[in-house]
PDB file of N, CA, C and O in Angstrom:
ATOM      1  N   MET A   1     117.554 115.586 113.949  1.00  0.00           N
ATOM      2  CA  MET A   1     118.728 115.348 114.080  1.00  0.00           C
ATOM      3  C   MET A   1     118.658 114.562 112.443  1.00  0.00           C
ATOM      4  O   MET A   1     119.163 115.067 111.440  1.00  0.00           O
ATOM      5  N   ASP A   2     118.038 113.455 112.464  1.00  0.00           N
ATOM      6  CA  ASP A   2     118.188 112.655 111.416  1.00  0.00           C
ATOM      7  C   ASP A   2     117.846 113.602 109.697  1.00  0.00           C
ATOM      8  O   ASP A   2     118.225 113.324 108.560  1.00  0.00           O
ATOM      9  N   ALA A   3     117.243 114.410 110.063  1.00  0.00           N
ATOM     10  CA  ALA A   3     116.526 114.863 108.648  1.00  0.00           C
ATOM     11  C   ALA A   3     117.414 115.504 107.675  1.00  0.00           C
ATOM     12  O   ALA A   3     116.863 115.909 106.652  1.00  0.00           O
ATOM     13  N   PRO A   4     118.604 115.667 107.779  1.00  0.00           N
ATOM     14  CA  PRO A   4     119.720 115.966 106.421  1.00  0.00           C
ATOM     15  C   PRO A   4     120.583 114.217 106.315  1.00  0.00           C
ATOM     16  O   PRO A   4     121.517 113.978 105.550  1.00  0.00           O
ATOM     17  N   LEU A   5     120.118 113.461 107.043  1.00  0.00           N
ATOM     18  CA  LEU A   5     120.934 112.149 106.461  1.00  0.00           C
ATOM     19  C   LEU A   5     120.331 110.874 105.316  1.00  0.00           C
ATOM     20  O   LEU A   5     119.245 110.296 105.302  1.00  0.00           O
ATOM     21  N   ASP A   6     121.216 110.774 104.646  1.00  0.00           N
ATOM     22  CA  ASP A   6     120.961 109.742 103.847  1.00  0.00           C
ATOM     23  C   ASP A   6     120.460 108.406 104.910  1.00  0.00           C
ATOM     24  O   ASP A   6     120.607 108.434 106.132  1.00  0.00           O
ATOM     25  N   ASP A   7     119.925 107.408 104.233  1.00  0.00           N
ATOM     26  CA  ASP A   7     119.730 105.994 104.842  1.00  0.00           C
ATOM     27  C   ASP A   7     121.069 105.326 105.387  1.00  0.00           C
ATOM     28  O   ASP A   7     121.216 104.650 106.405  1.00  0.00           O
ATOM     29  N   ALA A   8     121.815 105.625 104.624  1.00  0.00           N
ATOM     30  CA  ALA A   8     122.982 104.844 105.797  1.00  0.00           C
ATOM     31  C   ALA A   8     123.625 105.502 106.310  1.00  0.00           C
ATOM     32  O   ALA A   8     124.686 104.999 106.681  1.00  0.00           O
ATOM     33  N   ASN A   9     123.351 107.191 106.684  1.00  0.00           N
ATOM     34  CA  ASN A   9     123.896 107.571 107.680  1.00  0.00           C
ATOM     35  C   ASN A   9     122.718 107.666 108.678  1.00  0.00           C
ATOM     36  O   ASN A   9     122.822 108.120 109.817  1.00  0.00           O
ATOM     37  N   VAL A  10     121.791 107.274 108.221  1.00  0.00           N
ATOM     38  CA  VAL A  10     119.853 107.510 109.073  1.00  0.00           C
ATOM     39  C   VAL A  10     120.521 105.710 109.679  1.00  0.00           C
ATOM     40  O   VAL A  10     120.533 105.805 110.906  1.00  0.00           O
ATOM     41  N   GLU A  11     120.902 104.617 109.376  1.00  0.00           N
ATOM     42  CA  GLU A  11     121.405 103.597 110.174  1.00  0.00           C
ATOM     43  C   GLU A  11     123.023 103.757 111.066  1.00  0.00           C
ATOM     44  O   GLU A  11     123.539 103.402 112.126  1.00  0.00           O
ATOM     45  N   ARG A  12     123.194 104.160 110.421  1.00  0.00           N
ATOM     46  CA  ARG A  12     124.584 104.720 111.862  1.00  0.00           C
ATOM     47  C   ARG A  12     124.175 105.095 112.446  1.00  0.00           C
ATOM     48  O   ARG A  12     124.035 104.372 113.432  1.00  0.00           O
ATOM     49  N   PHE A  13     123.606 106.367 112.566  1.00  0.00           N
ATOM     50  CA  PHE A  13     122.712 107.145 113.465  1.00  0.00           C
ATOM     51  C   PHE A  13     121.761 106.744 114.496  1.00  0.00           C
ATOM     52  O   PHE A  13     121.424 107.332 115.523  1.00  0.00           O
ATOM     53  N   CYS A  14     121.310 105.351 113.896  1.00  0.00           N
ATOM     54  CA  CYS A  14     120.202 104.424 114.744  1.00  0.00           C
ATOM     55  C   CYS A  14     121.178 103.688 115.751  1.00  0.00           C
ATOM     56  O   CYS A  14     121.115 103.858 116.969  1.00  0.00           O
ATOM     57  N   ASN A  15     122.222 102.728 115.032  1.00  0.00           N
ATOM     58  CA  ASN A  15     123.264 101.980 115.607  1.00  0.00           C
ATOM     59  C   ASN A  15     124.026 103.279 116.475  1.00  0.00           C
ATOM     60  O   ASN A  15     124.453 102.623 117.426  1.00  0.00           O
ATOM     61  N   LEU A  16     124.231 103.942 116.603  1.00  0.00           N
ATOM     62  CA  LEU A  16     124.702 104.593 117.896  1.00  0.00           C
ATOM     63  C   LEU A  16     123.926 104.733 119.240  1.00  0.00           C
ATOM     64  O   LEU A  16     124.311 104.583 120.400  1.00  0.00           O
ATOM     65  N   LEU A  17     122.671 105.077 118.700  1.00  0.00           N
ATOM     66  CA  LEU A  17     122.007 105.576 119.945  1.00  0.00           C
ATOM     67  C   LEU A  17     121.630 103.705 120.534  1.00  0.00           C
ATOM     68  O   LEU A  17     121.310 103.392 121.681  1.00  0.00           O
ATOM     69  N   ASP A  18     121.757 102.987 119.643  1.00  0.00           N
ATOM     70  CA  ASP A  18     121.705 101.753 120.024  1.00  0.00           C
ATOM     71  C   ASP A  18     122.891 101.528 120.998  1.00  0.00           C
ATOM     72  O   ASP A  18     122.434 100.794 121.875  1.00  0.00           O
ATOM     73  N   GLU A  19     123.927 101.744 121.219  1.00  0.00           N
ATOM     74  CA  GLU A  19     125.398 101.604 122.051  1.00  0.00           C
ATOM     75  C   GLU A  19     125.231 101.998 122.880  1.00  0.00           C
ATOM     76  O   GLU A  19     125.191 101.422 123.967  1.00  0.00           O
ATOM     77  N   MET A  20     125.018 103.530 122.577  1.00  0.00           N
ATOM     78  CA  MET A  20     124.951 104.172 123.795  1.00  0.00           C
ATOM     79  C   MET A  20     123.767 103.850 124.979  1.00  0.00           C
ATOM     80  O   MET A  20     124.088 103.685 126.156  1.00  0.00           O
ATOM     81  N   THR A  21     122.395 103.785 124.522  1.00  0.00           N
ATOM     82  CA  THR A  21     121.345 103.079 125.378  1.00  0.00           C
ATOM     83  C   THR A  21     121.944 102.329 126.033  1.00  0.00           C
ATOM     84  O   THR A  21     122.095 102.637 127.215  1.00  0.00           O
ATOM     85  N   LYS A  22     122.611 100.866 125.468  1.00  0.00           N
ATOM     86  CA  LYS A  22     123.794  99.359 126.564  1.00  0.00           C
ATOM     87  C   LYS A  22     124.363  99.513 127.514  1.00  0.00           C
ATOM     88  O   LYS A  22     124.413  98.989 128.627  1.00  0.00           O
ATOM     89  N   LEU A  23     125.276 101.089 126.489  1.00  0.00           N
ATOM     90  CA  LEU A  23     126.285 100.869 126.971  1.00  0.00           C
ATOM     91  C   LEU A  23     126.093 102.186 128.459  1.00  0.00           C
ATOM     92  O   LEU A  23     126.919 102.228 129.370  1.00  0.00           O
ATOM     93  N   ALA A  24     125.149 102.910 128.407  1.00  0.00           N
ATOM     94  CA  ALA A  24     124.859 104.348 129.524  1.00  0.00           C
ATOM     95  C   ALA A  24     124.111 103.702 130.501  1.00  0.00           C
ATOM     96  O   ALA A  24     124.283 103.894 131.705  1.00  0.00           O
ATOM     97  N   ALA A  25     122.948 102.633 129.836  1.00  0.00           N
ATOM     98  CA  ALA A  25     121.730 102.179 130.680  1.00  0.00           C
ATOM     99  C   ALA A  25     120.201 103.373 130.850  1.00  0.00           C
ATOM    100  O   ALA A  25     119.415 103.692 131.743  1.00  0.00           O
ATOM    101  N   THR A  26     120.388 103.641 129.693  1.00  0.00           N
ATOM    102  CA  THR A  26     119.583 104.965 129.154  1.00  0.00           C
ATOM    103  C   THR A  26     118.977 104.742 128.185  1.00  0.00           C
ATOM    104  O   THR A  26     119.242 103.809 127.427  1.00  0.00           O
ATOM    105  N   ARG A  27     117.745 105.822 127.974  1.00  0.00           N
ATOM    106  CA  ARG A  27     116.728 105.803 126.966  1.00  0.00           C
ATOM    107  C   ARG A  27     116.879 107.295 126.373  1.00  0.00           C
ATOM    108  O   ARG A  27     117.509 107.947 127.206  1.00  0.00           O
ATOM    109  N   PHE A  28     116.569 108.031 125.336  1.00  0.00           N
ATOM    110  CA  PHE A  28     116.718 108.907 124.470  1.00  0.00           C
ATOM    111  C   PHE A  28     115.246 109.213 123.654  1.00  0.00           C
ATOM    112  O   PHE A  28     114.680 108.382 122.943  1.00  0.00           O
ATOM    113  N   ILE A  29     114.853 110.332 123.870  1.00  0.00           N
ATOM    114  CA  ILE A  29     113.968 111.105 122.822  1.00  0.00           C
ATOM    115  C   ILE A  29     113.838 111.525 121.633  1.00  0.00           C
ATOM    116  O   ILE A  29     114.264 112.678 121.572  1.00  0.00           O
ATOM    117  N   VAL A  30     113.357 111.060 120.398  1.00  0.00           N
ATOM    118  CA  VAL A  30     113.776 111.218 119.111  1.00  0.00           C
ATOM    119  C   VAL A  30     112.775 111.568 118.599  1.00  0.00           C
ATOM    120  O   VAL A  30     111.797 110.844 118.410  1.00  0.00           O
ATOM    121  N   ILE A  31     112.883 112.797 118.283  1.00  0.00           N
ATOM    122  CA  ILE A  31     111.872 113.321 117.478  1.00  0.00           C
ATOM    123  C   ILE A  31     112.058 113.311 115.694  1.00  0.00           C
ATOM    124  O   ILE A  31     112.800 113.976 114.972  1.00  0.00           O
ATOM    125  N   THR A  32     111.153 112.371 115.412  1.00  0.00           N
ATOM    126  CA  THR A  32     111.911 112.825 113.582  1.00  0.00           C
ATOM    127  C   THR A  32     110.693 112.211 112.523  1.00  0.00           C
ATOM    128  O   THR A  32     109.603 111.953 113.035  1.00  0.00           O
ATOM    129  N   HIS A  33     110.799 112.079 111.684  1.00  0.00           N
ATOM    130  CA  HIS A  33     109.598 111.390 110.948  1.00  0.00           C
ATOM    131  C   HIS A  33     110.330 110.715 110.011  1.00  0.00           C
ATOM    132  O   HIS A  33     109.627 110.419 109.045  1.00  0.00           O
ATOM    133  N   HIS A  34     111.387 110.379 109.922  1.00  0.00           N
ATOM    134  CA  HIS A  34     111.989 109.455 109.111  1.00  0.00           C
ATOM    135  C   HIS A  34     111.552 108.014 109.235  1.00  0.00           C
ATOM    136  O   HIS A  34     111.657 107.441 110.319  1.00  0.00           O
ATOM    137  N   ALA A  35     111.127 107.483 108.303  1.00  0.00           N
ATOM    138  CA  ALA A  35     110.261 105.756 108.484  1.00  0.00           C
ATOM    139  C   ALA A  35     111.529 105.212 109.368  1.00  0.00           C
ATOM    140  O   ALA A  35     111.281 104.825 110.511  1.00  0.00           O
ATOM    141  N   LEU A  36     113.105 105.158 108.805  1.00  0.00           N
ATOM    142  CA  LEU A  36     113.575 104.558 108.631  1.00  0.00           C
ATOM    143  C   LEU A  36     113.887 104.561 110.390  1.00  0.00           C
ATOM    144  O   LEU A  36     113.591 103.526 110.987  1.00  0.00           O
ATOM    145  N   THR A  37     114.270 105.311 110.908  1.00  0.00           N
ATOM    146  CA  THR A  37     114.001 105.588 112.297  1.00  0.00           C
ATOM    147  C   THR A  37     113.081 104.776 112.942  1.00  0.00           C
ATOM    148  O   THR A  37     112.997 103.672 113.480  1.00  0.00           O
ATOM    149  N   MET A  38     112.205 106.084 112.588  1.00  0.00           N
ATOM    150  CA  MET A  38     111.063 105.260 113.084  1.00  0.00           C
ATOM    151  C   MET A  38     111.033 103.529 113.756  1.00  0.00           C
ATOM    152  O   MET A  38     110.790 103.007 114.844  1.00  0.00           O
ATOM    153  N   SER A  39     111.378 103.143 112.573  1.00  0.00           N
ATOM    154  CA  SER A  39     111.400 101.235 112.944  1.00  0.00           C
ATOM    155  C   SER A  39     112.437 100.933 113.670  1.00  0.00           C
ATOM    156  O   SER A  39     112.466  99.814 114.182  1.00  0.00           O
ATOM    157  N   ARG A  40     113.527 101.854 113.883  1.00  0.00           N
ATOM    158  CA  ARG A  40     114.309 101.252 114.873  1.00  0.00           C
ATOM    159  C   ARG A  40     114.004 101.710 116.193  1.00  0.00           C
ATOM    160  O   ARG A  40     114.946 101.764 116.984  1.00  0.00           O
ATOM    161  N   MET A  41     112.880 102.047 116.574  1.00  0.00           N
ATOM    162  CA  MET A  41     112.671 102.706 117.950  1.00  0.00           C
ATOM    163  C   MET A  41     111.455 101.188 118.883  1.00  0.00           C
ATOM    164  O   MET A  41     110.782 100.270 118.414  1.00  0.00           O
ATOM    165  N   ASP A  42     111.632 101.492 119.788  1.00  0.00           N
ATOM    166  CA  ASP A  42     110.325 100.538 120.671  1.00  0.00           C
ATOM    167  C   ASP A  42     109.635 101.391 120.814  1.00  0.00           C
ATOM    168  O   ASP A  42     108.553 100.834 120.630  1.00  0.00           O
ATOM    169  N   ARG A  43     109.464 102.196 120.978  1.00  0.00           N
ATOM    170  CA  ARG A  43     108.306 102.911 121.397  1.00  0.00           C
ATOM    171  C   ARG A  43     108.120 104.317 120.591  1.00  0.00           C
ATOM    172  O   ARG A  43     108.887 105.279 120.621  1.00  0.00           O
ATOM    173  N   LEU A  44     106.630 104.156 119.697  1.00  0.00           N
ATOM    174  CA  LEU A  44     105.979 105.640 118.666  1.00  0.00           C
ATOM    175  C   LEU A  44     105.090 106.110 119.665  1.00  0.00           C
ATOM    176  O   LEU A  44     104.167 105.422 120.100  1.00  0.00           O
ATOM    177  N   PHE A  45     105.347 107.287 120.050  1.00  0.00           N
ATOM    178  CA  PHE A  45     104.799 108.450 120.583  1.00  0.00           C
ATOM    179  C   PHE A  45     104.019 109.424 118.857  1.00  0.00           C
ATOM    180  O   PHE A  45     104.744 109.437 117.863  1.00  0.00           O
ATOM    181  N   GLY A  46     102.790 110.022 118.791  1.00  0.00           N
ATOM    182  CA  GLY A  46     102.236 110.983 118.130  1.00  0.00           C
ATOM    183  C   GLY A  46     100.762 111.171 118.384  1.00  0.00           C
ATOM    184  O   GLY A  46     100.026 110.332 118.903  1.00  0.00           O
ATOM    185  N   VAL A  47     100.350 112.590 117.880  1.00  0.00           N
ATOM    186  CA  VAL A  47      99.010 112.937 117.886  1.00  0.00           C
ATOM    187  C   VAL A  47      98.504 113.027 116.604  1.00  0.00           C
ATOM    188  O   VAL A  47      98.953 113.386 115.515  1.00  0.00           O
ATOM    189  N   THR A  48      97.212 112.511 117.114  1.00  0.00           N
ATOM    190  CA  THR A  48      96.667 112.329 115.912  1.00  0.00           C
ATOM    191  C   THR A  48      94.936 113.443 115.685  1.00  0.00           C
ATOM    192  O   THR A  48      94.395 114.213 116.478  1.00  0.00           O
ATOM    193  N   MET A  49      94.617 113.101 114.525  1.00  0.00           N
ATOM    194  CA  MET A  49      93.251 114.363 115.238  1.00  0.00           C
ATOM    195  C   MET A  49      91.644 113.712 114.292  1.00  0.00           C
ATOM    196  O   MET A  49      91.109 114.159 113.278  1.00  0.00           O
ATOM    197  N   ALA A  50      91.234 112.393 115.263  1.00  0.00           N
ATOM    198  CA  ALA A  50      90.379 111.848 114.606  1.00  0.00           C
ATOM    199  C   ALA A  50      89.136 112.732 114.231  1.00  0.00           C
ATOM    200  O   ALA A  50      88.638 112.795 113.107  1.00  0.00           O
ATOM    201  N   GLU A  51      88.678 113.463 115.450  1.00  0.00           N
ATOM    202  CA  GLU A  51      87.873 114.688 115.000  1.00  0.00           C
ATOM    203  C   GLU A  51      88.188 116.205 114.741  1.00  0.00           C
ATOM    204  O   GLU A  51      89.083 116.824 115.316  1.00  0.00           O
ATOM    205  N   ARG A  52      87.491 116.624 113.972  1.00  0.00           N
ATOM    206  CA  ARG A  52      87.856 118.216 113.729  1.00  0.00           C
ATOM    207  C   ARG A  52      88.084 119.034 114.811  1.00  0.00           C
ATOM    208  O   ARG A  52      87.081 119.627 115.208  1.00  0.00           O
ATOM    209  N   GLY A  53      89.239 119.266 115.481  1.00  0.00           N
ATOM    210  CA  GLY A  53      89.764 120.248 116.829  1.00  0.00           C
ATOM    211  C   GLY A  53      89.885 119.480 117.913  1.00  0.00           C
ATOM    212  O   GLY A  53      90.293 120.187 118.834  1.00  0.00           O
ATOM    213  N   VAL A  54      89.713 118.280 118.278  1.00  0.00           N
ATOM    214  CA  VAL A  54      89.968 116.994 118.983  1.00  0.00           C
ATOM    215  C   VAL A  54      90.964 115.800 118.987  1.00  0.00           C
ATOM    216  O   VAL A  54      90.743 114.644 118.628  1.00  0.00           O
ATOM    217  N   SER A  55      92.543 116.543 119.659  1.00  0.00           N
ATOM    218  CA  SER A  55      93.572 115.566 119.006  1.00  0.00           C
ATOM    219  C   SER A  55      93.920 115.024 120.496  1.00  0.00           C
ATOM    220  O   SER A  55      93.729 115.407 121.650  1.00  0.00           O
ATOM    221  N   GLN A  56      94.591 113.820 119.782  1.00  0.00           N
ATOM    222  CA  GLN A  56      94.649 112.930 120.774  1.00  0.00           C
ATOM    223  C   GLN A  56      95.845 112.216 121.170  1.00  0.00           C
ATOM    224  O   GLN A  56      96.553 112.190 120.163  1.00  0.00           O
ATOM    225  N   LEU A  57      96.501 111.555 122.234  1.00  0.00           N
ATOM    226  CA  LEU A  57      98.181 111.328 122.079  1.00  0.00           C
ATOM    227  C   LEU A  57      97.938 109.934 121.946  1.00  0.00           C
ATOM    228  O   LEU A  57      97.191 109.272 122.666  1.00  0.00           O
ATOM    229  N   VAL A  58      98.725 109.452 120.820  1.00  0.00           N
ATOM    230  CA  VAL A  58      98.605 107.458 120.312  1.00  0.00           C
ATOM    231  C   VAL A  58      99.985 107.222 120.880  1.00  0.00           C
ATOM    232  O   VAL A  58     100.733 108.190 121.019  1.00  0.00           O
ATOM    233  N   SER A  59     100.400 105.942 121.238  1.00  0.00           N
ATOM    234  CA  SER A  59     101.415 105.494 121.914  1.00  0.00           C
ATOM    235  C   SER A  59     101.349 103.742 121.350  1.00  0.00           C
ATOM    236  O   SER A  59     100.477 102.874 121.399  1.00  0.00           O
ATOM    237  N   VAL A  60     102.846 103.805 120.785  1.00  0.00           N
ATOM    238  CA  VAL A  60     102.691 102.321 120.007  1.00  0.00           C
ATOM    239  C   VAL A  60     103.432 101.862 120.847  1.00  0.00           C
ATOM    240  O   VAL A  60     103.818 102.894 121.396  1.00  0.00           O
ATOM    241  N   THR A  61     104.203 100.564 121.650  1.00  0.00           N
ATOM    242  CA  THR A  61     104.922  99.337 120.526  1.00  0.00           C
ATOM    243  C   THR A  61     105.137  99.040 119.835  1.00  0.00           C
ATOM    244  O   THR A  61     104.299  98.440 119.162  1.00  0.00           O
ATOM    245  N   LEU A  62     106.434  99.193 119.392  1.00  0.00           N
ATOM    246  CA  LEU A  62     106.196  98.337 118.469  1.00  0.00           C
ATOM    247  C   LEU A  62     106.610  96.913 118.198  1.00  0.00           C
ATOM    248  O   LEU A  62     106.686  96.380 117.091  1.00  0.00           O
ATOM    249  N   ALA A  63     106.892  96.329 119.485  1.00  0.00           N
ATOM    250  CA  ALA A  63     107.143  94.561 119.461  1.00  0.00           C
ATOM    251  C   ALA A  63     105.671  93.758 119.860  1.00  0.00           C
ATOM    252  O   ALA A  63     105.362  92.566 119.856  1.00  0.00           O
ATOM    253  N   GLU A  64     104.989  94.902 120.176  1.00  0.00           N
ATOM    254  CA  GLU A  64     103.257  94.500 120.586  1.00  0.00           C
ATOM    255  C   GLU A  64     102.890  94.687 119.272  1.00  0.00           C
ATOM    256  O   GLU A  64     102.547  93.672 118.666  1.00  0.00           O
ATOM    257  N   ALA A  65     102.873  96.036 118.519  1.00  0.00           N
ATOM    258  CA  ALA A  65     101.817  95.719 117.318  1.00  0.00           C
ATOM    259  C   ALA A  65     102.248  94.876 116.197  1.00  0.00           C
ATOM    260  O   ALA A  65     101.459  94.470 115.344  1.00  0.00           O
ATOM    261  N   GLY A  66     103.937  94.526 116.203  1.00  0.00           N
ATOM    262  CA  GLY A  66     103.737  93.189 115.732  1.00  0.00           C
ATOM    263  C   GLY A  66     103.299  92.361 115.870  1.00  0.00           C
ATOM    264  O   GLY A  66     102.701  91.896 114.900  1.00  0.00           O
ATOM    265  N   GLN A  67     103.291  91.742 116.918  1.00  0.00           N
ATOM    266  CA  GLN A  67     102.489  90.888 117.805  1.00  0.00           C
ATOM    267  C   GLN A  67     100.774  90.570 116.743  1.00  0.00           C
ATOM    268  O   GLN A  67     100.398  89.779 115.878  1.00  0.00           O
ATOM    269  N   VAL A  68     100.250  91.641 117.445  1.00  0.00           N
ATOM    270  CA  VAL A  68      99.096  92.099 116.887  1.00  0.00           C
ATOM    271  C   VAL A  68      99.005  91.813 115.218  1.00  0.00           C
ATOM    272  O   VAL A  68      98.033  91.157 114.845  1.00  0.00           O
ATOM    273  N   ALA A  69      99.788  92.188 114.391  1.00  0.00           N
ATOM    274  CA  ALA A  69      99.527  92.546 113.372  1.00  0.00           C
ATOM    275  C   ALA A  69      99.783  90.589 112.641  1.00  0.00           C
ATOM    276  O   ALA A  69      98.960  89.994 111.944  1.00  0.00           O
ATOM    277  N   ALA A  70     100.950  90.120 113.048  1.00  0.00           N
ATOM    278  CA  ALA A  70     100.847  88.914 113.517  1.00  0.00           C
ATOM    279  C   ALA A  70      99.755  87.728 113.054  1.00  0.00           C
ATOM    280  O   ALA A  70      99.555  86.880 112.185  1.00  0.00           O
ATOM    281  N   ALA A  71      99.113  88.390 114.469  1.00  0.00           N
ATOM    282  CA  ALA A  71      97.797  87.284 114.734  1.00  0.00           C
ATOM    283  C   ALA A  71      96.789  87.490 113.970  1.00  0.00           C
ATOM    284  O   ALA A  71      95.824  86.762 114.206  1.00  0.00           O
ATOM    285  N   GLU A  72      96.658  88.358 112.990  1.00  0.00           N
ATOM    286  CA  GLU A  72      95.742  89.072 112.057  1.00  0.00           C
ATOM    287  C   GLU A  72      95.650  88.098 111.067  1.00  0.00           C
ATOM    288  O   GLU A  72      94.957  88.296 110.069  1.00  0.00           O
TER     289      GLU A  72
END
């Protein structure tokens, strides 16, 4: 959804998601590769392939990741 947008409009899109989340008490799943959008999310899910042919699902809570990075 955010692929054709410039950074200013991605920011507006993320602000809109934040507002709708607060007003409707709901959650959204956003599929993106845009770094700005990912930085605004609470949790990221991804797939990695550490070994050829073996995929693993990865889940990262950004608040926890920030705490771990700050402790190092």
